[in-house]
C-alpha positions in Angstrom: 0.0 0.0 0.0 2.9 2.4 0.7 3.8 2.3 -3.0 0.3 3.3 -3.9 0.4 6.2 -1.4 3.8 7.4 -2.6 2.5 7.3 -6.2 -0.6 9.2 -5.2 1.4 11.8 -3.4 3.7 12.2 -6.4 0.8 12.7 -8.7 -0.9 15.2 -6.4 2.0 17.7 -6.5 1.1 20.7 -8.6 3.6 22.1 -11.1 4.2 25.7 -11.9 2.4 27.2 -14.8 4.7 29.6 -16.7 4.6 31.8 -19.8 6.7 30.4 -22.6 8.4 33.8 -22.7 9.8 33.4 -19.2 11.5 30.1 -19.8 15.3 30.3 -20.1 16.2 31.1 -23.7 17.9 28.4 -25.8 17.5 25.8 -23.1 16.0 22.4 -24.1 13.0 21.4 -21.9 11.9 17.8 -22.3 8.2 17.6 -23.2 6.1 15.0 -21.3 2.8 15.6 -23.0 0.5 17.9 -25.0 -3.2 18.7 -24.3 -5.9 21.0 -25.7 -7.8 22.8 -23.0 -10.6 25.3 -23.1 -9.9 28.7 -21.7 -12.0 31.9 -21.6 -10.1 32.9 -24.7 -10.9 29.7 -26.6 -9.0 26.4 -26.9 -5.3 26.5 -26.1 -2.5 24.0 -26.5 -0.9 23.2 -23.2 2.6 21.6 -23.0 3.7 19.6 -19.9 7.4 20.0 -19.5 9.7 18.3 -16.9 9.1 20.9 -14.2 6.3 23.1 -15.4 3.4 23.7 -17.8 3.1 26.3 -20.5 0.7 27.3 -23.3 1.8 27.5 -26.9 1.3 30.8 -28.7 -2.0 31.2 -30.6 -0.4 30.4 -34.0 0.0 26.8 -32.9 -3.6 26.1 -31.9 -4.8 25.2 -35.4 -1.8 23.0 -36.1 -2.4 20.8 -33.1 -5.7 19.1 -33.7 -6.8 16.1 -31.5 -5.2 13.5 -33.8 -1.8 15.4 -33.8 -1.9 15.6 -30.0 -2.8 11.9 -29.6 0.0 10.9 -32.0 2.6 13.0 -30.3 1.6 11.8 -26.8 1.7 8.2 -28.0 5.2 8.7 -29.4 6.3 10.4 -26.2 4.8 7.5 -24.1 6.8 5.1 -26.2 10.1 6.8 -25.5 10.4 9.4 -28.2 12.2 12.5 -26.9 10.9 15.9 -28.0 12.2 19.2 -26.5 10.7 22.6 -26.3 13.1 25.6 -26.7 12.3 29.3 -26.1 14.1 31.1 -28.9 13.4 34.5 -27.5 10.6 37.1 -27.4 9.3 38.8 -30.5 6.8 41.6 -29.9 4.0 40.3 -27.7 4.8 36.6 -28.4 7.8 34.2 -28.4 9.7 32.2 -31.0 9.6 28.5 -30.2 11.5 25.6 -31.6 10.8 21.8 -31.2 13.9 19.6 -31.2 13.9 15.8 -31.4 16.3 13.7 -29.5 
């Protein structure tokens, strides 16, 4: 039972939610999963990183439909490594790069 409790405690810990613009520039963050979530501004694409969560800029929302999200999450669950990189702010948004490996 202690293994169940320790797993439950690990899963119950909240992770910080951060703006992609505030992530350290040019650092690779391992992506754990993607999800599409409704917000008061419409659906947004959330990215679960190693230590935090962030939202992709609006320009990515149409590119990440449910089938793309499911496919990416399946690949990640099977060991595929995908990283999120903040390439720096540009105006009110941020340049983002995805890197395999």
